[in-house]
PASEBA-1860 file (N, C-alpha, C; in nm, 3 decimals):
! residues 95
1> LFIVAKLF> 15.436/5.240/8.577/15.517/5.173/8.678/15.608/5.272/8.750 ~ 15.652/5.374/8.677/15.739/5.474/8.738/15.669/5.549/8.851 ~ 15.542/5.585/8.829/15.467/5.659/8.930/15.442/5.572/9.052 ~ 15.411/5.446/9.031/15.389/5.354/9.143/15.517/5.335/9.223 ~ 15.630/5.325/9.155/15.757/5.311/9.225/15.788/5.435/9.308 ~ 15.759/5.552/9.256/15.781/5.675/9.333/15.686/5.684/9.452 ~ 15.563/5.638/9.434/15.467/5.636/9.544/15.514/5.542/9.655 ~ 15.564/5.424/9.618/15.616/5.332/9.718/15.742/5.387/9.784
9> SLIQILVF> 15.821/5.465/9.711/15.938/5.528/9.772/15.895/5.628/9.878 ~ 15.790/5.704/9.850/15.739/5.799/9.948/15.684/5.726/10.072 ~ 15.609/5.619/10.049/15.557/5.540/10.161/15.673/5.481/10.242 ~ 15.777/5.437/10.172/15.893/5.381/10.239/15.959/5.484/10.331 ~ 15.972/5.605/10.285/16.033/5.710/10.366/15.948/5.741/10.488 ~ 15.816/5.750/10.470/15.727/5.779/10.582/15.726/5.667/10.685 ~ 15.727/5.543/10.639/15.730/5.430/10.733/15.865/5.423/10.804 ~ 15.971/5.455/10.732/16.103/5.458/10.796/16.108/5.564/10.905
17> YSVAYLLT> 16.047/5.680/10.879/16.039/5.784/10.982/15.963/5.731/11.104 ~ 15.852/5.660/11.080/15.773/5.606/11.191/15.853/5.506/11.274 ~ 15.927/5.420/11.207/16.008/5.321/11.278/16.117/5.390/11.360 ~ 16.184/5.487/11.300/16.290/5.557/11.372/16.233/5.634/11.491 ~ 16.117/5.694/11.474/16.056/5.767/11.586/16.011/5.671/11.695 ~ 15.958/5.555/11.656/15.914/5.456/11.753/16.032/5.402/11.834 ~ 16.148/5.389/11.771/16.265/5.338/11.840/16.333/5.443/11.929 ~ 16.340/5.568/11.883/16.417/5.669/11.955/16.333/5.771/12.030
25> KKARVAGY> 16.207/5.789/11.991/16.119/5.891/12.050/16.172/6.032/12.029 ~ 16.254/6.053/11.927/16.309/6.185/11.895/16.277/6.217/11.750 ~ 16.206/6.326/11.730/16.166/6.364/11.594/16.286/6.402/11.508 ~ 16.386/6.463/11.566/16.503/6.504/11.488/16.580/6.384/11.436 ~ 16.599/6.285/11.520/16.669/6.163/11.478/16.589/6.092/11.368 ~ 16.459/6.085/11.386/16.374/6.021/11.285/16.376/6.100/11.155 ~ 16.379/6.232/11.166/16.385/6.316/11.045/16.515/6.296/10.969 ~ 16.627/6.288/11.041/16.755/6.263/10.974/16.759/6.124/10.911
33> GALGMALL> 16.699/6.028/10.979/16.691/5.893/10.921/16.608/5.891/10.795 ~ 16.495/5.960/10.797/16.410/5.967/10.678/16.480/6.043/10.565 ~ 16.554/6.147/10.600/16.630/6.220/10.498/16.736/6.131/10.436 ~ 16.804/6.053/10.519/16.902/5.959/10.466/16.838/5.856/10.375 ~ 16.719/5.809/10.413/16.648/5.714/10.327/16.606/5.780/10.196 ~ 16.567/5.907/10.203/16.523/5.977/10.083/16.637/6.003/9.985 ~ 16.759/6.006/10.035/16.873/6.035/9.948/16.941/5.909/9.895 ~ 16.888/5.793/9.926/16.945/5.669/9.871/16.927/5.665/9.720
41> PTVVYWST> 17.022/5.608/9.649/17.010/5.605/9.502/16.888/5.529/9.451 ~ 16.843/5.428/9.521/16.726/5.353/9.477/16.602/5.441/9.478 ~ 16.593/5.529/9.573/16.478/5.618/9.584/16.489/5.734/9.486 ~ 16.611/5.790/9.473/16.630/5.907/9.388/16.627/5.868/9.241 ~ 16.699/5.765/9.205/16.710/5.725/9.065/16.646/5.589/9.048 ~ 16.531/5.586/8.985/16.460/5.461/8.964/16.504/5.400/8.833 ~ 16.526/5.271/8.833/16.559/5.201/8.709/16.495/5.063/8.714 ~ 16.490/4.999/8.601/16.426/4.867/8.597/16.507/4.762/8.671
49> STALDNYF> 16.635/4.787/8.691/16.715/4.689/8.765/16.686/4.693/8.914 ~ 16.637/4.806/8.963/16.604/4.816/9.105/16.454/4.828/9.126 ~ 16.375/4.787/9.029/16.231/4.807/9.037/16.169/4.733/9.155 ~ 16.211/4.611/9.183/16.153/4.533/9.291/16.207/4.574/9.427 ~ 16.324/4.633/9.430/16.385/4.670/9.558/16.302/4.772/9.634 ~ 16.241/4.867/9.565/16.157/4.966/9.632/16.041/4.899/9.703 ~ 15.973/4.810/9.636/15.857/4.744/9.695/15.898/4.654/9.810 ~ 16.002/4.576/9.789/16.045/4.482/9.893/16.096/4.555/10.017
57> STFCIWTL> 16.177/4.658/9.998/16.227/4.730/10.115/16.115/4.805/10.187 ~ 16.014/4.852/10.113/15.899/4.916/10.177/15.826/4.817/10.266 ~ 15.801/4.697/10.216/15.730/4.598/10.297/15.817/4.543/10.409 ~ 15.949/4.540/10.392/16.036/4.500/10.503/16.030/4.601/10.617 ~ 16.036/4.729/10.583/16.028/4.833/10.686/15.889/4.832/10.749 ~ 15.787/4.810/10.668/15.650/4.803/10.720/15.635/4.686/10.817 ~ 15.699/4.572/10.785/15.696/4.457/10.875/15.767/4.489/11.006 ~ 15.879/4.561/10.998/15.949/4.601/11.119/15.861/4.692/11.204
65> LAALTYIK> 15.790/4.786/11.141/15.700/4.874/11.214/15.588/4.794/11.281 ~ 15.532/4.696/11.210/15.427/4.613/11.268/15.480/4.529/11.384 ~ 15.602/4.478/11.371/15.661/4.398/11.479/15.688/4.484/11.603 ~ 15.739/4.605/11.581/15.764/4.693/11.694/15.635/4.735/11.762 ~ 15.531/4.758/11.683/15.401/4.793/11.740/15.345/4.676/11.821 ~ 15.363/4.554/11.770/15.315/4.435/11.842/15.393/4.415/11.972 ~ 15.524/4.442/11.969/15.604/4.428/12.090/15.564/4.533/12.193 ~ 15.535/4.654/12.146/15.500/4.762/12.237/15.368/4.737/12.307
73> RPGWVEAV> 15.266/4.696/12.232/15.136/4.665/12.293/15.074/4.546/12.221 ~ 15.101/4.426/12.272/15.048/4.306/12.207/14.896/4.298/12.217 ~ 14.838/4.259/12.110/14.693/4.242/12.103/14.658/4.170/11.974 ~ 14.533/4.135/11.960/14.497/4.056/11.842/14.495/4.143/11.717 ~ 14.464/4.271/11.728/14.466/4.358/11.611/14.609/4.375/11.560 ~ 14.702/4.396/11.650/14.842/4.410/11.611/14.897/4.279/11.556 ~ 14.852/4.166/11.612/14.897/4.035/11.562/14.847/4.010/11.421 ~ 14.722/4.045/11.395/14.667/4.027/11.260/14.737/4.119/11.161
81> WLAAVVFL> 14.763/4.244/11.205/14.835/4.337/11.118/14.975/4.285/11.086 ~ 15.044/4.233/11.186/15.177/4.179/11.165/15.174/4.059/11.071 ~ 15.079/3.970/11.090/15.068/3.852/11.002/15.037/3.895/10.858 ~ 14.950/3.993/10.841/14.915/4.039/10.706/15.034/4.104/10.637 ~ 15.110/4.183/10.710/15.224/4.251/10.650/15.335/4.151/10.616 ~ 15.357/4.053/10.702/15.457/3.950/10.671/15.415/3.872/10.547 ~ 15.287/3.838/10.537/15.238/3.768/10.419/15.259/3.851/10.292 ~ 15.226/3.980/10.298/15.246/4.067/10.182/15.393/4.080/10.146
89> MLCVRFE> 15.479/4.089/10.248/15.622/4.098/10.222/15.672/3.973/10.149 ~ 15.626/3.857/10.193/15.668/3.734/10.127/15.614/3.724/9.985 ~ 15.494/3.772/9.963/15.437/3.772/9.827/15.515/3.864/9.736 ~ 15.556/3.979/9.785/15.635/4.071/9.704/15.771/4.013/9.674 ~ 15.830/3.945/9.771/15.964/3.888/9.749/15.960/3.776/9.645 ~ 15.857/3.695/9.646/15.850/3.584/9.552/15.813/3.628/9.413 ~ 15.767/3.749/9.399/15.733/3.801/9.266/15.859/3.815/9.188
END
């Protein structure tokens, strides 16, 4: 479970970088945002009390990325991706 949590933390940082870059179009701002996300205690120090937070925050950021992508260029592929990510986020939250 520890390795999976660290993997989701890495995915969370990469998706956060993507969202920040999509919003600002500046790699430096996105890099600082990803660095700030990487230094959060939940990402650095994993414990059983914060075990679900990594997964839920990863899917929340992923949902934000899907929503921003859908807003930028609406289409059926983006809509299906957004619906799938929202469904996964809700499944993770109810766990």
